[in-house]
C-alpha positions in Angstrom: 26.5 -185.2 174.2 26.1 -187.4 177.3 25.3 -184.5 179.7 28.0 -185.7 182.2 29.9 -183.6 184.6 33.6 -183.0 183.6 36.4 -180.6 184.5 39.8 -179.5 183.3 42.7 -180.9 185.3 45.5 -178.3 185.8 48.8 -179.8 184.8 51.0 -176.8 184.1 53.4 -175.5 186.7 54.6 -172.1 185.4 57.9 -170.7 186.4 58.5 -166.9 186.3 60.6 -166.0 183.2 60.1 -169.4 181.5 57.7 -170.2 178.7 55.4 -173.2 179.3 53.4 -175.1 176.7 49.8 -175.8 177.5 49.3 -179.3 178.8 52.9 -179.9 179.8 54.3 -180.5 183.3 57.5 -179.4 185.0 59.5 -181.8 187.1 61.1 -181.2 190.5 64.5 -180.8 188.7 63.2 -177.5 187.4 61.2 -176.3 190.4 62.0 -177.4 193.9 65.4 -179.0 193.6 67.1 -175.7 192.4 65.5 -173.9 195.4 66.8 -176.7 197.7 70.3 -176.5 196.4 70.2 -172.7 196.7 69.3 -173.2 200.4 72.3 -175.5 201.0 71.0 -179.0 200.1 73.5 -181.4 198.5 72.0 -183.6 195.7 73.9 -186.7 194.9 72.9 -188.2 191.5 73.6 -191.7 190.4 73.4 -192.8 194.1 71.2 -195.6 195.3 70.6 -196.3 199.0 70.8 -200.1 199.7 70.3 -200.3 203.4 69.6 -198.2 206.5 72.1 -198.5 209.4 69.9 -199.2 212.4 70.9 -199.3 216.1 68.2 -200.1 218.6 65.6 -197.3 218.3 67.7 -195.1 215.9 69.0 -195.0 212.4 72.7 -193.9 212.2 72.8 -193.4 208.4 72.7 -195.4 205.2 74.9 -197.6 203.0 74.7 -196.4 199.4 76.2 -197.3 196.0 77.2 -194.5 193.7 78.0 -194.9 190.0 80.6 -192.5 188.7 81.2 -193.2 185.0 82.2 -196.9 184.7 83.2 -197.1 188.4 81.0 -198.0 191.3 81.7 -197.0 194.9 80.1 -197.9 198.2 79.4 -195.0 200.5 78.6 -194.9 204.2 76.6 -191.7 204.9 76.1 -190.7 208.5 72.9 -188.8 209.4 71.3 -187.5 212.6 67.9 -187.9 210.9 66.8 -190.0 207.9 63.7 -189.3 205.8 62.9 -192.1 203.3 60.9 -190.8 200.3 61.4 -193.5 197.6 57.8 -194.0 196.6 55.1 -196.6 197.4 57.2 -199.5 196.0 60.8 -198.7 196.9 60.3 -197.2 200.3 58.8 -200.4 201.8 61.4 -202.5 199.9 64.3 -200.5 201.5 62.8 -200.6 204.9 62.3 -204.4 204.8 65.8 -204.9 203.4 67.0 -203.0 206.5 65.0 -205.2 208.9 62.1 -202.8 209.5 59.0 -204.8 208.7 56.1 -204.0 211.1 53.2 -203.1 208.9 55.6 -202.3 206.1 54.7 -203.3 202.5 51.6 -205.2 203.5 48.8 -202.8 202.4 49.6 -201.5 198.9 46.8 -199.8 197.2 46.5 -198.5 193.6 44.1 -197.0 191.1 43.7 -199.8 188.5 43.3 -198.4 185.0 42.0 -200.0 181.8 43.1 -198.3 178.5 41.0 -198.1 175.4 42.3 -197.2 171.9 39.6 -195.4 169.9 39.7 -195.0 166.1 37.9 -192.0 164.6 36.9 -191.3 161.0 39.3 -188.3 160.7 42.9 -187.8 161.8 43.4 -186.5 165.3 47.1 -185.7 165.4 47.3 -187.0 168.9 50.8 -188.3 168.7 53.3 -185.9 170.3 50.6 -183.6 171.5 50.1 -182.4 175.1 48.4 -184.4 177.7 44.6 -184.3 177.5 43.3 -182.0 180.3 39.6 -183.1 180.6 38.3 -185.8 182.9 34.7 -187.0 183.3 33.8 -186.7 187.0 30.2 -187.8 186.8 31.0 -191.1 188.5 33.8 -190.1 190.8 35.5 -191.1 193.1 34.7 -194.7 192.1 35.2 -194.2 188.4 37.1 -191.5 186.4 37.2 -191.3 182.6 39.8 -189.4 180.7 42.2 -189.1 177.8 45.7 -190.7 178.0 49.1 -189.7 176.6 49.4 -191.0 173.0 52.3 -192.3 171.0 52.7 -194.9 168.3 54.5 -197.2 170.7 51.6 -196.9 173.3 49.1 -197.7 170.5 51.1 -200.8 169.4 51.3 -202.0 173.0 47.5 -201.6 173.5 46.7 -203.4 170.2 49.1 -206.2 171.1 46.4 -207.8 173.2 44.8 -208.8 169.9 47.8 -208.4 167.7 46.8 -210.9 164.9 43.7 -209.1 164.0 44.7 -205.5 164.9 48.4 -205.2 163.9 47.5 -203.5 160.6 45.9 -200.6 162.5 49.3 -199.3 163.7 49.6 -197.8 160.2 46.5 -195.8 160.9 47.8 -194.3 164.1 46.9 -190.7 163.1 43.2 -191.7 163.4 43.5 -193.0 167.0 43.3 -191.5 170.4 43.8 -193.4 173.7 41.6 -193.1 176.8 41.3 -194.7 180.2 39.0 -195.9 182.9 40.5 -195.3 186.4 38.8 -196.8 189.4 39.3 -196.0 193.1 40.6 -199.5 194.0 39.9 -201.2 197.3 41.8 -204.4 196.6 45.1 -205.0 198.4 48.6 -205.7 197.5 52.1 -206.1 198.9 55.7 -205.1 198.3 58.8 -207.2 199.0 62.4 -206.9 198.2 63.3 -209.1 195.2 65.0 -212.3 196.1 66.8 -212.2 192.7 68.2 -208.7 192.5 68.8 -206.3 195.4 67.9 -203.3 193.2 64.5 -204.7 192.3 61.2 -205.1 194.2 58.3 -207.6 194.0 55.0 -205.9 193.7 51.6 -207.7 193.7 48.0 -206.3 193.7 44.8 -208.4 193.8 41.7 -206.9 192.2 38.7 -206.9 194.4 35.2 -207.7 193.2 34.4 -204.0 193.6 37.4 -203.1 191.4 36.2 -205.5 188.7 32.7 -204.1 188.8 33.9 -200.5 188.5 36.2 -201.4 185.6 33.3 -203.1 183.8 30.9 -200.3 184.4 33.6 -197.8 183.5 34.4 -199.5 180.2 30.7 -199.5 179.4 30.3 -195.8 180.1 33.6 -194.7 178.4 32.6 -196.7 175.3 29.2 -195.0 175.2 31.0 -191.7 175.5 33.5 -192.3 172.7 30.9 -193.6 170.4 28.7 -190.5 171.0 31.9 -188.5 170.3 32.3 -190.0 166.8 34.6 -193.0 167.4 33.9 -195.8 165.0 35.9 -198.6 166.7 37.1 -199.2 170.2 39.9 -201.5 171.3 40.0 -202.2 175.1 43.1 -203.6 176.6 41.5 -207.0 177.0 42.9 -210.2 175.5 40.6 -211.8 173.0 37.9 -209.1 173.1 36.3 -208.0 169.8 36.3 -204.3 169.0 33.3 -202.3 170.3 31.4 -200.6 167.4 27.8 -200.2 168.6 26.2 -198.8 171.8 24.6 -202.2 172.5 28.1 -203.7 172.6 29.1 -201.1 175.2 26.1 -201.1 177.6 26.4 -204.8 178.2 29.3 -204.1 180.6 27.0 -202.0 182.8 25.6 -205.4 184.0 28.2 -208.0 183.0 31.7 -208.4 184.4 34.9 -208.3 182.4 37.0 -211.5 182.3 39.5 -210.8 185.1 42.2 -213.1 183.8 42.3 -211.4 180.4 42.6 -207.8 181.5 45.8 -205.8 180.6 45.6 -203.2 183.4 48.0 -200.3 184.1 48.4 -197.8 186.9 50.2 -194.5 187.5 49.1 -194.1 191.1 50.4 -196.3 193.9 50.3 -195.6 197.6 49.4 -196.9 201.2 52.2 -199.4 201.5 53.4 -197.8 204.8 50.2 -196.3 206.1 50.2 -193.4 208.6 48.3 -193.5 211.9 48.5 -194.1 215.6 47.2 -197.7 215.6 50.4 -199.7 215.5 48.6 -202.9 214.6 47.7 -201.3 211.3 50.2 -198.5 210.6 53.9 -198.4 209.8 54.4 -194.7 210.7 52.7 -192.2 213.0 50.5 -189.4 211.9 53.5 -187.2 211.0 55.5 -190.0 209.2 57.9 -191.1 212.0 58.4 -194.9 211.8 56.9 -196.5 214.9 59.6 -197.6 217.4 62.3 -195.4 215.8 63.3 -192.0 217.1 64.8 -190.4 214.0 63.5 -192.3 211.0 60.7 -190.8 208.8 58.7 -191.7 205.7 57.4 -188.9 203.6 55.9 -190.0 200.3 52.8 -191.6 198.7 53.3 -194.8 200.8 52.0 -193.1 203.9 48.5 -192.4 202.5 46.2 -194.5 204.7 43.8 -195.5 201.9 43.1 -195.0 198.2 41.9 -191.4 197.6 40.1 -192.1 194.3 41.7 -189.0 192.7 45.1 -188.1 191.5 47.1 -188.3 194.8 49.8 -185.7 193.8 48.3 -182.8 195.7 47.6 -184.9 198.7 51.1 -186.3 198.8 52.6 -182.9 198.4 50.4 -181.4 201.1 51.2 -184.2 203.6 54.9 -184.0 202.8 55.0 -180.3 203.4 53.1 -180.6 206.7 55.3 -183.4 207.9 58.5 -181.5 206.9 57.3 -178.5 208.9 56.6 -180.7 211.9 60.1 -182.2 211.7 61.7 -178.8 211.5 59.6 -177.6 214.5 60.6 -180.7 216.5 64.3 -180.2 215.7 64.2 -176.5 216.7 62.4 -177.5 219.9 65.0 -180.0 220.8 67.8 -177.6 219.9 66.3 -175.0 222.2 66.0 -177.6 225.0 69.7 -178.5 224.5 70.7 -174.9 224.7 
C-alpha cells in the first residue's frame, strides 16, 4: 500500500535429516557445538569464568566456578591460548575484572528499538506463531521497520507503559500484533563489572540526537504503514502517550521529536565494546581480535565490531569470527613449524 521496499529475512538454518518449521531458528547447540565435540572439543556446561590469569604479556588460563547439582566448585584451567567470546556486555566485564582495561568497555553501541502494539479489527493468531520474516528496508540503514515476536506476556509488558487505560486490552490479545522501529544508533555507552555482584555487569547507553530523530521518524512511518494495513489502534512503548488512530497523529513525528525521558526502548543487538583495529588509542584488539599488549589473548564476538552496522549483525559477527579463527590456526601452525 505504501510502495516501500521490503525483503524477507532468512531465519531458518536447516539440518539434513531434520524437519524445520518456517520462521524458526536453530541454536548452536543443534548445529556447530555437536560438530565441535565430534572434532574433540570439550564443552563444560554450568561453568562461569570469573577471572583471567594474567602474567606480564600472557594469559596463563582462567579461574572458573562450576555448578554441579547443589555443589559449587572453583576450577583453575590452564591454557596456552585464551579466546574470550562472551558477548558485547560480558566480554568487557570479564576483561576489566581481570585488570585489562585499555579501550575495553568504553564504546558500547547498540540498535535502539521502539516497540508498537497494533490492534486490528480481526483476530491475527500471532501468539505462538513463527517470527515475522518481512522487514521494510526503504529507509535503511538508519531505520528498519519489522514485525516482532508476539506473546501475551510481551503484549502486557508493552501496554504497561499506559496500564491504567490499556490493561483491559490484554483480554483482546488475539487481535494484536507487535512491531518495531530499529535505528542504526550512533550514541555511545559503556560496560563495567558490577560493584554489587561479581556475576553481573553495569551497562549504560546514551541516546544521541540522531538516535532520537530516527526513532521519531521511524514511529511516524511505522504508524502510517500499520494504519494503511488495517490497524485501528497503535500503542507505542512510550509512557503517557495516547493511542495513534489517525494518519495525522502519525505524521506529526516526521517533524516532532519523541519525549526522550518517557521512551521504553529495547534492543537485541549490542556490539563495539572492544573495537578491533590497529589504532591503540581507540581499539582494544587488533584487526584479528588479539588483545593489544597480550601475546595469547583473543576476543572473538560482537564486541569487536568497530561501529554500528545498522543491520542484524549476526552474519557479520560469524564471518569475522570464522576469519579470526582461521588466522589463529594459521598462526599456531606457523609457530609449530618454526619450533620443529
